[in-house]
Every structure is written in C-alpha cells, then in structure tokens.
N, C-alpha and C positions, 0 to 999 in steps of 0.2 A: 157658718158655711165653709170657712177656710179649713177648719179641722176636718169636716166631712170630706172635702175635696182632697186634702192631704192623704187621708187613708184610702180614698178611692184611687189616688195616683199609685200607691203601693200595690193595691190589688190589680189594677189594670196593667201594670208593668211586669208583674211576675206571673200573671195568668197565662196558662197555655191553652191551646184549642181544646175544647171539651171540658175544661175546668169550670166549676160552678163557684159563684160568690156566696158565701154563707153570711146571712144577716140575721140579727135578732130584732124582732119587731113585736111590740106589745100587742098590736091589733092586727098582725099578719102582714103579708107581703104588700098588699095594696097600700099600706101606710107609706112605704118607701116612695111610691109614685104620687102621693097626695099633693105634695108641694110642686107647683108648676116649674119652679127653677130647677128642682132636682130632676124632674122628668125631661127637661130641656137639655140638661147635661148628659143624662143617660142616652138621650136620642143622638146627641153629637158624637158620643163614643160608640154608638151602635149597640148599646146594651138594652135588652128587653127583659120582661119578667121571667122569661125562660132561662135567663142566665143566672138567676138567683135561686137559692133554696132557703126556706125557713122551717127547719124541722119542728114538728109539734110533739114528737115523742123522742125518747132517748135513741140516739143513733151512734154507730161506730164509724169513725172517719179514718180511712187508711192513711191519708197524708193531709196535714193541716198546716198552712202557713199563716201566721198572725203578723201582719205588717205593723211597723212603727210609723207614726205620722211624719210627713216631710215638713210639717209646720206645727208649732205649738205656741199657743197664745202667750205673749210676753216672754217667750223662751228662745225659740230658734226658728230659722227658715232656711231650707236648703235650695240650692240652685235648681235641682231637679223639680222642685215644686213650681218654680217659674216656668220651666220648659214645658211641663205638663199642662199648666194653665194656659200658656201661649198656644199649645196645640188645641185645647178645647176652644179657645177663642177663634182660631183659624177655622175649625170645623163648624163653628156655630154661625158663621157669617154668610154662608152660601145662599140661603133662601130668605133673607130679610131685607127690609128697607132700612138701611143704616141711618143713624142720626148724624147729620153733617152740619158744620157751621164753624166759622172762625171765632165766634163769640158765643159760648154756651155757658149758662149759669145753672148749676145743680142746686135746686131749691129743696129746703127742708120744711117749707111752710105748710105742707099738707100732712105732715107726720102727726099721729095722735099722741105719741109718747116716745121717749128715748133719752139720749145722753145730753142733748143740747137743743134749746129753743132760742131763736132770735125773735123777740116779741114783735118787732116792727119790720120783719123781713119782707112782708108784702110791699112796703114802701120802697125798700131797696130794689125789689124786682121791677117795680114801675119805673124807677129811675134808670135801671140797667136796660130796660126795653127801649127807653128813649135814646140810649146810646148804641142801639143795634144789637143787643144781646137777645139770644133765644132762651127762654126760661123752660127748663126741663125738670120734671119731678120723676126721679129714677124709679120710684116704687110703682109708677104707672106704666113702665115699659116692660117688655119681655126681657128675659135674661140675655139673649143675644143682642137685643137693642141696647141694653145697658153696657155691654161690652163695646159696642160700636161707638159709644161716647168718647172712648179713649183712642179710637182708630180714626182713619180717614183724615189724618193731619189735624185733628181737633186738639184744642188746648182748653179743656173745660176748667171752670173756676167754681169754687163753692166752699162752704165751711167744712172743715175736717169732719168726716163721718164715714159711714159704711159705703157710701157711693164710691169712695176712693179705694176701697178694697178691690173693686172691679178692675182697677188698673193692671193688676197682675195677669189678666188674661190678654194683655197686649204687650209685645216686646218693645222695650224702650219707650214707655208711655210718657206723655207730657201733660202737665196740669198745674193749676195754681190752687193750693189749699189754704184757706184762711183759718188760722188757728185762734180760736176764741177760748181755748181751755188753758189750764195752767201749764200744760206740757203737751208735746206731740206723742201720742200713744206709740209704743215701740212696735206694735204690729204693723203699722204703716211703714216705718223706716226699715224694718226687717225685710218686708216684701220689696221695697225700693232697692235695697242693697243687693238682691239676687236677680233683679230684673232690669238692670241698666236704666233705671227710671230717672226722669228729669221732672220731678214734681217739687215745686217750690212751696215752702211753708212760710207764709207771711203773717205778721201780726200787726195790729193797729190799736192805738190808744183811743180810737173812736168807738171801740166796742167795750162796754163796761157791764158790771152786774146790774141787772134790772131790779128796780125797787118792788116790782110785782112778780114774785116767783110763781111759776107754774109747777105744781108738784107732780105732774106727769113726766117731768123731765128732771134729769140730775142737775143741770145748770140752766138758768135763764139769763140771757144777756140782752142788751139793747144797744142800738147804734145811736150815738149822740149827734152825728152830722151825716145825714144820708147823702147829700150832694157831694161832699168832700170824699167820703168813702167810695162812692160810685166813680168819681174821677180817678182816685188812686187805683182802683181795681182795673178800670178801663186802660189806664196808662201802663200798668204793669203787664197786662195781657198783651197789649200792642207791642211793647218793648220785647217781651219774651218771644213773640211770634216773628219779629223782624230780624232776629239774629240766630246764630248757631251757638249752642251752649254745650259745655261739658256736663254730662249727667252727674247730678250730685248724689244719687243712689242712697239717700237717707243719711249720708255722712255729714252733710252741711244743710242748713235750712234753705239756702238759695243756690241754684245752679249758677255757674260762672260763665258769662258770655265770652266767646273767643273773639279777640280784637284783631281784625285783619281788614285789608282792603283788597278787593278782587279786580282783576284787569283782563282784557283781551290783549294779546300780543300782535303787533303789526310789524311787518318787515319795512325796510328802508324805502321800498316802493309803494307802501300802503296796503300790501296784501296781509290778510289775517293768517296767523299760524294755526293750522288745523290738525286734527287727529284723523287719520284714516282708520275708520272703525273696523276694517277688515284686518289690518296689520298692526295697528297701534302706532304707526310711524308718524312723525311730525313732518308737515309739509305745508307749502302755500297753495297746493292744488285745491281746487274747489269741485264739488260734485255731490251726488246723493249720499255717499258714504263718508262724508267729511263733516266734522263738527269743530267749532272753535275750541282751542285749548284754554283753560283758565289758568291765570297766573295770580298767586296770592303773595302779598307782602304783609308780614305780621308786624304789629305795632310795638312788640317787645323790643326795647332799645338794643339789646344784644344781638337780636336776630333780624332787625329791619334792613340790614345790608344784604339779606338773601331774598331771592325770589323762588317760590315753589310752584312748579308746574303740576297741576292736578288733572288726572284723567278720571273723570267720574263715570266713564262708560265701561267699567269692569274689565279693563285690560291694562297691560303694562304700556308704558311710554316707550316706543321704539326709537331710540336716539342713536343713530349710527356713530360709532367711534367712542361711545361712552362705556365706562366699566361699571356703571351703576344703573341697574334696571329696576322696574317696579312701577306702580301706578302713580308715584309721586317722584319728582325730580328736583333736587335742591341745586340752585345755581347762585353764584356770587354776582351781585349787581355792580356794574361799573357805570357810573353816570357820566355821560359825555357833556361837553360844554354847550351843545345845541339842544339839550333837553332829552336827547335820545339815550338809550341804554344799551350796554353790551353785557353779555351773560357768559360767565366763566364756569365751565364744567370742571370742578376741582378734582374729580376722579381721574382726569387725564391732564389737567392744567391747560386746557384748550378752550377757545371761545366757540360758542354756537355760531354757525355760519349757514347761509342759504345759497345753494347753487343757483346760477342764473335761470330765469324763467324760460321754459321751452314752449313755443306756441304749438297748439294742436286743436283737434276738433272739440275737445272738452277744455275748459279753462285750466290748462295744466300749470303746475308751479314747481318750484324747486324743493328739494328735500333738505330738511334741517339736519345738520350733523355737528358733532363735536370734533373739530378738525383743524382749527386755525390758531396759531400762537399769537397773532397780532390782530389789531382792530382795523378793518377797512369798512367800506360802505356795506358790505354783505354781512357784517357782524353787528349792525346797528338796528335797534328795535324801538318802537314807541309803545307806551303803556296806555291803553284806553280803559278808563274806569267803567265797571259794569256792576249792576246789581242782580245779574242773572244767575250768579253762582248759588247753587242750592244742592244740598246733599240729603237724601232721604235718611231719616233717623234709623239707627240700628244696622245700617249697611256697613260693610268692611271699610269703605271710604270714610264714613262718618267716624268710625272707631280710629282710623288712622289720623284724621284731623284732630280728634280729641287727644290722642296720645302725643302728637306733635306739640299741641298747646301746653299739655301738662309737663312735658319734658323741657320745653322752653322756659317755663316759669319755675322749674324744679319743684313743682307742687303736685299734690295728689288729693283728690276729694274722696278717696276711699275706693276708687274703681281701678287703680293701676293693677292691683293683685287680681281683680276680677278679669281684666283683659289678659293678664299673664297666664291665667289658668284656662281661659276659654279660647283665646286667639294668640297663642305664643308666637306664631309666625309673623303676625302684624307687629307685635312688640319688638321682635328681633329686627324686622325691616326698618322700623322707625329709629331704633338704636343705630342701625347701620348708616342710614342717610344723615342722621344728625351727629354721627361719630361720637356717640355716648358710650363711655367705658362702663 
C-alpha cells in the first residue's frame, strides 16, 4: 500500500488541471477501483475514473512524466510522503464515525495468514477487556476508520504489523507497538522519522516461540504469562498517556518523557496571573478573555532554578519592559524565606512586578511588567501546582517544549534536524531564550 501511495503522491502533486493519470492494468481500469481502500483514497483526493486512462492500443504521448516513489520498502522515505499522507488523513475524516478511546488494542487474532501469529492472543484480549481496553480488528474497519485509530488523542497498542503503517496518515501519531520479532522492520522507523511520530517499540520476555507453529504465518509466538503482560501493557499505556514525551521518530525504541512540574502563578494578594487573549499581556485582571498562565519548572538540575511561562493560546506573552518576546518566557527563580518566589527577567535584569489593583465594574487587576530592580511585596508570587497543563501534539508549542527539553539535556533523539528543517524559526527562538550558542 505504501509504495502505491508514494507514487500516487508524485502524480497528484505534479498533475495540472486537465492532465490524465496513465495506469497499466491487466484487467482494465475497473481493477484500480476493485479494492475498497484504494477507492476510498481516490475519493478523498477527488479522483474518479475519468481522471485515468488505460490505453488498449499503441498511443503517442506528447508529454509524459514518470514519478519516482516518495517511499521505497527497506530503502528510504521522504518528508513529503508524510505530508501527503497527513493530507489524505485529514480529507478522509469528514464523514465517518471515528474510533475513539483511551485504551485501544489492535488485534491480529482474526487474520488468516501473515507475518506473525500470537497463538493465545484471544486470552490476552479477554484480560485487556477486563482492564478497560477496546478490542479492534483493523481489517474490519474502513480505511478512514483505520486512520482514526491514531487520531482523536488515541494511543493504540498492538503487536507490530501493518496496522501501524496507518500511523503515517496522522501527524505526530502516538502508539505502543509490541515487538515480538527479531527486529523492528525499517519501514516503520522510516515512516516514524519523517512524521514526528511518538510510537514506542517495546519488547517482553513473556513472548516466546510457540511449540506449535502455524505455517500460514512466518512466525508463531505464545505468551507465557497473560496476566503479567496485560499488567505491563496497561501500565505502559497509562504512563505514556499521563505525560508529555519527546517524539522518538524511529531513532530510539522508547520516547522520552519530559520531566517538569506545572504551576499557576498567584500574586502576593492571591490573584492569579492571567493572559489577556486579545493582547497576550500578563495581568491579574479577570474576565471572559483571560486565562491563567502556566508556569513550568523542569527537573533538570542545571535548569531547575528557572521558571518558564508558557502561553498555550497561540500568541506571544506581552510582558511590558522585557526585551524578550515570544510564546515562552524564561525567568530566574528567587525563593524567599516565606516560601514565596520572585522572578527575575534576565533580558533586562529586572524583577516582574504587579501594579496595584484598580477597582472597577469588572474585576480589574494590575498589569505585570519587568520593571523593578528590588524585591518588595509586589514582586512576590506563589506557585500553585496544577495538572491542567496540556499541549496538543504536533502544535508549535509542543515542538517548542520538546526543543527546550532536548536542549536542556543536550540530547537529540533524531528529531532536532527535523525541526531545524521544518520549523527553523522555533529552533532559533528556543536557542535565543536559552542563550544557546
């Protein structure tokens, strides 16, 4: 399927209005639309039989473009392949009932043949159901429904197989792939590498060669302890869903969680520090256009003395007096004796202060500015822990958070160059706020 789609990508992207797609079919044009998944892809792209020609006699072609594939099995995969598949995924979801669920297991138990059989997989499914998992057989779903498995904030889990090829139709997909083979096929990791994927490949000593080989499959395995493997799968999926991870993009088996604590900021008088969604300014004013600002402290020892203000509402933080703008603001923590905190804006070497509250018809509050060289009551804040901080995967703010975490640990899981090529402005911004040379 991926080879077919990679050539279709080339044809669809170079095709001009009025151009026809030339195909060679042993049994005629109807063969192209025989397979339901092919017809569903053509439908998503707005292609009908009238857009194809299959000459039955010799013809002279004035201009012929023969595309190279964007993906070759065990060979290479280009970023454009992921972009095209993401677009097909977007187009395919408009008129379906998507598969949703925090716990989804992709079963292979109804396959008649293939690369891998888990001979006691039905017992695993029963145990997973008892833990709240939804059992899905991808081959029983339409192609758009299969794509939805990796969308809607889902984190599907299953044994490595063709079901995970479908992840490329979703930008920044998440998933847990149990590897019961001798190695992870390069096709999966290549697609992960161009799609900012966060798919973990886990292994278990509880999965061994089965003494009863089924010759319809290349490999037959068995699970030695169903209950323990079920527990391990459930715990892994829960941990993965509870945090924010740096996409591993096929470079490492497991994605790395970002270790931080999130807070709300409160002023010395107990008011929350909010963002005015109209201007991006920080204020203690409250109203329909105001949201609490999130403050993050990373557990990295070198950087735990800093607090990062995050604006997840797609605008810059408007901090008057500061020389550093953007959706994230880095501030130096000064912890006072009474447990309160003061925040130093190193771009101007001044503390964040709040002007006195002004009464009014709406609960008005003071504006937050970088303007004071010394600490008084107006420069003191309290940190209130919160678990409400959440960033949608694949957004610019998610990329910024991942870049900050990678820079802090001076590590890369293979996606720094990806970000440098696709979002260089975000890489430059993170370098600037972290003062990375």
